[in-house]
ROGU-513450 format. One record per residue: residue number from 1; residue in three letters; x, z, y of N, C-alpha, C in turn. Coordinates in Angstrom, 1 decimal. Example, Ala and Ser with C-alpha at 12.3 -4.5 7.8 and 13.67 -1.06 7.14 Angstrom:
> 1	Ala	13.2	7.8	-5.7	12.3	7.8	-4.5	13.2	7.8	-3.3
> 2	Ser	12.8	7.1	-2.2	13.7	7.1	-1.1	12.9	7.9	0.0
END
This chain:
> 1	Met	-19.6	-22.8	-105.3	-18.6	-22.2	-106.0	-17.3	-23.4	-106.7
> 2	Gln	-17.2	-24.6	-106.8	-16.7	-25.8	-107.0	-15.6	-25.5	-106.5
> 3	Trp	-15.3	-25.1	-105.2	-14.3	-24.8	-104.7	-13.2	-24.0	-105.0
> 4	Ile	-13.8	-22.7	-105.8	-13.2	-21.8	-106.6	-12.0	-22.3	-107.4
> 5	Ala	-12.8	-23.5	-108.1	-12.4	-24.3	-109.0	-11.3	-25.2	-109.0
> 6	Ile	-11.4	-25.5	-107.6	-10.1	-26.4	-106.8	-8.9	-25.9	-106.8
> 7	Val	-9.5	-24.2	-106.0	-8.2	-23.7	-105.6	-7.3	-23.6	-106.9
> 8	Phe	-8.2	-23.1	-108.1	-7.7	-22.9	-109.0	-6.6	-23.6	-109.5
> 9	Ala	-7.4	-25.4	-109.8	-6.6	-26.5	-110.3	-5.6	-26.7	-109.4
> 10	Leu	-5.2	-26.0	-108.1	-4.2	-26.4	-107.0	-3.1	-25.6	-107.3
> 11	Val	-3.4	-24.2	-107.7	-2.8	-23.6	-108.0	-1.6	-24.0	-109.1
> 12	Ala	-2.6	-24.2	-110.4	-1.9	-24.7	-111.7	-1.2	-25.4	-111.0
> 13	Gly	-1.7	-26.8	-110.3	-0.7	-28.0	-110.3	0.6	-27.4	-109.6
> 14	Ala	0.3	-26.5	-108.7	1.7	-26.2	-107.5	2.6	-25.3	-108.5
> 15	Ala	2.5	-24.6	-110.1	2.9	-23.9	-110.6	3.8	-24.7	-111.7
> 16	Asn	3.6	-25.8	-112.0	4.0	-27.1	-112.8	5.4	-27.3	-112.2
> 17	Pro	5.6	-27.3	-111.0	7.5	-27.5	-111.1	8.1	-26.2	-110.9
> 18	Phe	7.5	-25.6	-110.7	8.2	-24.1	-111.0	8.5	-23.7	-112.5
> 19	Gln	7.4	-24.2	-113.3	7.4	-24.0	-114.6	9.0	-25.2	-115.3
> 20	Ser	8.3	-26.3	-115.0	9.4	-27.0	-115.4	10.9	-26.9	-115.2
> 21	Gly	11.1	-26.4	-114.0	12.0	-26.1	-113.5	13.3	-24.5	-113.9
> 22	Ser	12.1	-23.7	-114.3	12.8	-22.3	-114.7	12.5	-22.5	-116.5
> 23	Asn	12.2	-23.4	-116.8	12.2	-23.9	-118.1	13.5	-24.5	-118.4
> 24	Ala	14.0	-25.3	-117.3	15.3	-26.1	-117.8	16.3	-25.7	-117.4
> 25	Ala	16.5	-24.4	-116.6	17.4	-23.6	-116.5	17.4	-22.8	-117.3
> 26	Leu	16.2	-22.7	-118.1	16.5	-21.4	-119.4	16.9	-22.6	-120.4
> 27	Lys	17.2	-23.7	-120.6	17.5	-24.5	-121.6	19.2	-24.6	-121.3
> 28	Thr	19.1	-24.6	-119.7	20.9	-24.8	-119.6	21.7	-23.5	-120.0
> 29	Gln	21.1	-22.8	-119.6	21.8	-21.3	-119.9	21.9	-21.1	-120.8
> 30	Leu	20.8	-21.3	-122.0	21.2	-21.1	-123.6	21.7	-22.1	-124.1
> 31	Ala	21.8	-23.5	-123.6	22.1	-24.6	-124.1	21.9	-25.2	-125.4
> 32	Gln	20.6	-24.5	-125.7	19.7	-24.7	-126.5	18.2	-25.1	-126.3
> 33	Pro	17.5	-26.0	-126.3	16.4	-26.7	-125.8	15.7	-26.0	-126.7
> 34	Leu	15.3	-25.4	-128.3	14.3	-25.3	-129.1	14.3	-23.6	-129.4
> 35	Trp	15.6	-23.2	-128.6	15.5	-21.7	-128.5	14.8	-21.4	-127.2
> 36	Ala	15.2	-22.1	-126.4	14.8	-22.0	-125.1	12.9	-22.0	-125.0
> 37	Thr	12.2	-23.3	-126.0	11.1	-23.5	-126.1	10.3	-22.0	-126.9
> 38	Leu	11.4	-21.6	-127.7	10.6	-20.6	-128.4	10.6	-19.2	-127.5
> 39	Trp	11.5	-19.2	-126.0	11.4	-18.3	-125.4	10.2	-18.2	-124.3
> 40	Val	10.0	-19.2	-124.3	9.3	-19.3	-123.4	7.6	-19.4	-124.2
> 41	Tyr	7.2	-19.6	-125.3	6.1	-19.3	-125.7	6.3	-17.8	-126.2
> 42	Ala	6.8	-17.2	-126.7	6.8	-15.8	-126.7	6.7	-15.1	-125.4
> 43	Thr	7.6	-15.7	-124.3	7.1	-14.7	-123.1	5.4	-15.0	-122.8
> 44	Gly	4.9	-16.2	-123.4	3.5	-16.8	-122.8	2.5	-16.1	-123.6
> 45	Leu	2.9	-15.7	-125.0	2.2	-15.0	-126.3	2.2	-13.6	-125.4
> 46	Leu	3.2	-13.0	-125.2	3.2	-11.6	-124.7	2.1	-11.2	-123.4
> 47	Gly	2.5	-12.7	-122.2	1.5	-12.3	-121.2	0.0	-12.7	-121.8
> 48	Val	0.0	-13.6	-122.8	-1.9	-13.2	-123.2	-2.1	-12.2	-124.1
> 49	Leu	-1.4	-11.4	-124.7	-1.7	-10.3	-125.4	-1.7	-9.2	-124.1
> 50	Leu	-1.3	-9.1	-122.7	-1.1	-8.2	-121.9	-2.6	-8.4	-121.5
> 51	Leu	-2.7	-9.7	-120.6	-4.1	-10.1	-120.4	-5.4	-9.5	-121.4
> 52	Gln	-5.2	-9.9	-122.5	-6.2	-9.6	-123.5	-6.6	-7.8	-123.3
> 53	Ala	-5.0	-7.6	-123.5	-5.7	-5.9	-123.8	-6.2	-5.4	-122.5
> 54	Phe	-6.0	-6.1	-121.1	-6.7	-5.3	-119.7	-7.9	-6.1	-119.8
> 55	Leu	-8.7	-7.7	-120.5	-9.7	-8.0	-120.0	-10.6	-7.5	-121.3
> 56	Arg	-10.2	-7.1	-122.6	-10.6	-6.6	-123.9	-12.0	-7.9	-124.4
> 57	Glu	-11.5	-9.0	-124.2	-12.7	-10.1	-124.9	-12.6	-10.2	-126.1
> 58	Pro	-13.5	-9.6	-126.4	-14.0	-9.5	-128.0	-13.5	-11.1	-128.8
> 59	Leu	-12.9	-10.7	-130.0	-12.7	-11.9	-130.9	-13.6	-12.5	-130.9
> 60	Pro	-13.3	-14.5	-131.5	-14.6	-15.0	-132.0	-15.2	-15.1	-132.9
> 61	Ser	-16.0	-15.2	-133.4	-16.6	-14.9	-134.9	-16.6	-16.1	-135.5
> 62	Ser	-16.4	-15.7	-137.2	-16.1	-17.1	-138.3	-17.1	-17.8	-137.6
> 63	Ala	-17.9	-18.1	-137.2	-18.8	-18.9	-137.1	-18.2	-20.0	-136.3
> 64	Gln	-18.1	-19.3	-134.9	-17.1	-20.1	-133.9	-16.1	-20.6	-134.0
> 65	Thr	-15.5	-19.9	-135.0	-13.6	-20.8	-135.4	-14.1	-22.3	-136.2
> 66	Ser	-14.9	-21.5	-137.1	-15.8	-22.4	-138.5	-16.1	-24.1	-137.8
> 67	Ser	-16.4	-23.8	-136.6	-17.1	-25.0	-136.4	-16.0	-25.7	-135.0
> 68	Val	-14.9	-25.1	-135.2	-13.7	-26.0	-134.0	-13.5	-27.0	-135.0
> 69	Pro	-13.8	-28.3	-134.1	-13.2	-29.4	-134.6	-11.8	-29.4	-135.2
> 70	Trp	-11.4	-30.3	-135.8	-9.7	-30.0	-136.4	-8.7	-30.2	-135.4
> 71	Trp	-9.0	-31.4	-134.5	-8.1	-31.5	-133.1	-8.6	-30.5	-132.3
> 72	Ala	-8.8	-29.7	-132.0	-9.1	-28.9	-131.1	-7.4	-27.6	-131.1
> 73	Trp	-7.3	-27.6	-132.6	-6.4	-26.3	-133.0	-5.1	-27.0	-132.7
> 74	Thr	-4.9	-28.4	-132.1	-3.7	-28.7	-132.3	-2.7	-29.0	-130.3
> 75	Gly	-3.5	-28.6	-129.8	-3.1	-27.9	-128.5	-1.9	-27.4	-128.4
> 76	Gly	-1.7	-26.1	-128.9	-0.1	-25.6	-128.8	0.9	-26.8	-129.6
> 77	Leu	0.6	-27.3	-130.6	1.5	-27.9	-131.3	2.0	-29.1	-129.5
> 78	Ile	1.0	-29.6	-129.7	1.1	-30.6	-128.2	2.0	-30.4	-127.3
> 79	Ser	1.4	-29.2	-126.8	2.5	-28.0	-125.5	3.7	-28.4	-125.9
> 80	Ile	3.9	-28.1	-126.9	5.4	-28.0	-127.5	6.1	-29.1	-127.1
> 81	Ile	5.3	-30.3	-127.5	6.1	-31.8	-127.0	6.4	-31.9	-126.0
> 82	Ala	5.5	-31.2	-124.8	5.9	-31.2	-123.0	6.9	-30.6	-122.8
> 83	Thr	6.8	-29.3	-123.7	7.7	-28.2	-123.1	9.2	-28.7	-123.0
> 84	Val	9.6	-29.7	-124.5	10.7	-30.0	-125.0	11.3	-30.7	-124.6
> 85	Val	10.3	-32.1	-123.7	10.4	-33.1	-123.2	10.9	-32.5	-121.6
> 86	Gly	10.4	-31.6	-121.1	10.2	-31.5	-120.1	12.0	-30.4	-119.6
> 87	Leu	12.3	-29.6	-120.9	13.4	-29.0	-120.8	14.6	-30.1	-120.6
> 88	Met	14.3	-30.9	-121.3	15.3	-31.8	-121.4	15.7	-33.0	-120.6
> 89	Leu	14.5	-33.2	-119.4	14.7	-34.2	-118.4	14.2	-34.0	-116.9
> 90	Ala	13.6	-32.4	-117.3	13.4	-32.1	-115.7	14.6	-32.3	-114.8
> 91	Gln	15.7	-31.2	-115.5	16.8	-32.0	-114.5	17.8	-32.8	-114.3
> 92	Lys	17.3	-33.5	-115.0	18.2	-35.7	-115.5	17.2	-36.1	-114.6
> 93	Leu	15.6	-35.7	-114.6	15.0	-36.6	-113.5	14.9	-36.5	-111.7
> 94	Gly	14.9	-34.6	-112.0	14.2	-34.3	-110.7	13.3	-34.1	-110.9
> 95	Ser	12.7	-33.1	-110.0	11.2	-32.1	-110.1	10.1	-33.0	-109.7
> 96	Gly	10.4	-34.0	-108.8	9.2	-34.5	-108.3	9.4	-35.7	-109.4
> 97	Val	10.2	-36.9	-109.6	10.0	-37.6	-110.2	9.5	-37.0	-112.2
> 98	Phe	9.8	-36.1	-112.4	9.6	-35.3	-113.8	8.3	-35.1	-113.4
> 99	Thr	7.9	-34.4	-112.4	6.3	-33.8	-112.4	5.5	-35.0	-112.3
> 100	Gly	5.9	-35.8	-111.4	5.4	-37.1	-110.9	4.8	-37.8	-112.2
> 101	Ile	5.8	-38.2	-113.0	5.6	-38.9	-114.5	4.8	-38.5	-115.0
> 102	Ser	4.8	-37.1	-115.3	4.3	-36.5	-116.3	2.8	-36.3	-115.8
> 103	Ile	2.3	-36.0	-114.7	0.9	-36.1	-114.0	0.1	-37.1	-114.2
> 104	Thr	1.0	-38.5	-114.0	0.6	-39.8	-113.2	0.3	-40.2	-115.2
> 105	Ala	0.9	-39.9	-116.0	0.7	-40.2	-117.4	-1.0	-39.3	-117.7
> 106	Ser	-1.3	-38.6	-117.2	-2.3	-37.3	-117.9	-3.0	-37.8	-117.2
> 107	Val	-3.1	-38.3	-115.7	-4.6	-38.9	-115.1	-4.7	-40.4	-116.0
> 108	Ile	-3.8	-41.2	-116.5	-3.7	-42.4	-117.2	-4.3	-42.2	-118.4
> 109	Val	-3.8	-41.5	-118.9	-4.4	-40.8	-120.1	-5.8	-40.2	-120.0
> 110	Ser	-6.0	-39.6	-118.9	-7.6	-38.7	-119.6	-8.4	-39.7	-118.6
> 111	Ile	-8.1	-40.8	-117.9	-8.8	-42.3	-117.3	-9.7	-42.4	-119.0
> 112	Leu	-8.6	-42.9	-119.8	-9.1	-43.8	-121.3	-10.1	-42.7	-121.9
> 113	Leu	-9.6	-41.4	-121.9	-10.0	-40.6	-123.0	-11.5	-40.3	-122.2
> 114	Asp	-11.6	-40.0	-121.2	-13.3	-39.8	-120.2	-13.8	-41.2	-120.7
> 115	His	-13.3	-42.7	-120.2	-14.2	-43.9	-120.8	-14.6	-43.7	-121.9
> 116	Phe	-13.6	-43.6	-123.0	-14.3	-43.5	-124.2	-15.1	-42.2	-125.1
> 117	Gly	-14.8	-41.1	-123.8	-15.9	-39.7	-124.5	-15.2	-38.9	-125.8
> 118	Leu	-13.7	-39.5	-125.6	-12.6	-38.6	-127.0	-12.4	-37.5	-126.9
> 119	Ile	-12.1	-36.7	-127.7	-12.0	-35.2	-127.4	-12.9	-34.8	-127.0
> 120	Gly	-13.9	-34.7	-126.9	-15.2	-33.8	-126.6	-15.1	-33.9	-125.1
> 121	Met	-15.0	-35.0	-124.6	-15.0	-34.9	-123.0	-16.6	-36.3	-122.8
> 122	Arg	-17.2	-35.7	-121.5	-18.1	-36.5	-121.2	-17.8	-37.7	-120.8
> 123	Pro	-18.2	-38.9	-121.6	-18.2	-40.0	-121.0	-18.3	-40.6	-119.6
> 124	His	-17.4	-41.1	-118.9	-16.9	-41.8	-117.3	-16.7	-42.7	-117.3
> 125	Thr	-16.9	-43.6	-116.9	-16.5	-45.4	-116.9	-15.2	-45.1	-116.2
> 126	Ala	-14.5	-46.0	-117.2	-12.7	-46.2	-115.9	-13.6	-46.9	-115.1
> 127	Ser	-13.8	-47.0	-114.2	-14.7	-48.0	-112.8	-13.2	-48.5	-112.2
> 128	Pro	-13.2	-49.9	-111.6	-12.2	-50.3	-110.9	-11.2	-49.2	-110.4
> 129	Met	-12.1	-48.6	-109.2	-12.0	-47.4	-108.6	-10.6	-46.3	-109.1
> 130	Arg	-11.0	-46.0	-110.2	-10.7	-45.2	-111.0	-8.8	-45.5	-111.5
> 131	Leu	-9.5	-47.0	-112.0	-8.1	-47.5	-112.2	-6.9	-48.2	-111.4
> 132	Leu	-7.5	-48.4	-109.8	-6.6	-48.0	-108.8	-6.6	-47.3	-108.6
> 133	Gly	-7.3	-45.8	-108.4	-6.2	-44.8	-108.6	-5.3	-44.3	-109.2
> 134	Gly	-5.5	-44.5	-110.7	-4.2	-44.8	-111.5	-2.9	-45.5	-111.2
> 135	Ala	-3.3	-46.5	-110.8	-2.2	-47.6	-110.2	-1.3	-47.0	-109.1
> 136	Leu	-2.5	-46.2	-108.5	-1.9	-46.1	-107.4	-1.1	-44.4	-107.1
> 137	Met	-1.0	-44.4	-108.4	0.0	-43.0	-108.4	0.8	-43.7	-109.4
> 138	Val	1.1	-45.0	-110.3	2.0	-45.2	-110.1	3.3	-45.5	-109.4
> 139	Cys	2.3	-46.3	-108.4	3.1	-47.0	-107.2	3.8	-45.4	-106.4
> 140	Gly	2.8	-44.1	-106.0	3.9	-42.9	-105.5	4.6	-42.5	-106.3
> 141	Val	4.9	-42.5	-107.9	6.0	-41.8	-108.6	7.3	-43.1	-108.3
> 142	Trp	7.0	-44.5	-108.2	7.8	-45.4	-108.2	8.7	-44.8	-106.8
> 143	Leu	7.7	-44.5	-105.7	8.5	-44.7	-104.7	9.1	-43.3	-104.4
> 144	Val	8.7	-42.2	-105.5	9.3	-40.9	-105.0	10.9	-41.2	-106.2
> 145	Ala	10.4	-42.0	-106.9	12.0	-42.2	-107.6	13.1	-43.1	-106.9
> 146	Arg	12.2	-44.1	-106.2	13.2	-44.6	-105.3	14.2	-44.1	-104.3
> 147	Phe	13.2	-43.0	-103.7	13.8	-42.8	-102.5	13.5	-41.3	-102.7
END
């Protein structure tokens, strides 16, 4: 069953540069990064509402929502940062460099979050091999940027 999760992760990763490119094109045409960001989230909201109408998932209970840690509600705000930065830099840096930097930064921060068991992550030691993996990603992005 884990191979299905891997396939979905690959699809999500492959969609990332397309999202950066389409968002950057939207920003270029609208000439306003915040309006482009608003449009990105409005269409995303519409997509989720349509999916919800199809799947008919029940609303969470008040007990469920009241037990959510405060920081878990910040994901949407944090994603605005990633979206606006992508709108501003994806075309300037190029898809390969921008996506490489974004993913490499995500992996390095994820290694730290895992190591310290932060934000609900199961602790996973930042072993020398995991740290080497992060360092090799930095080298890979440098190669993509250089050549």
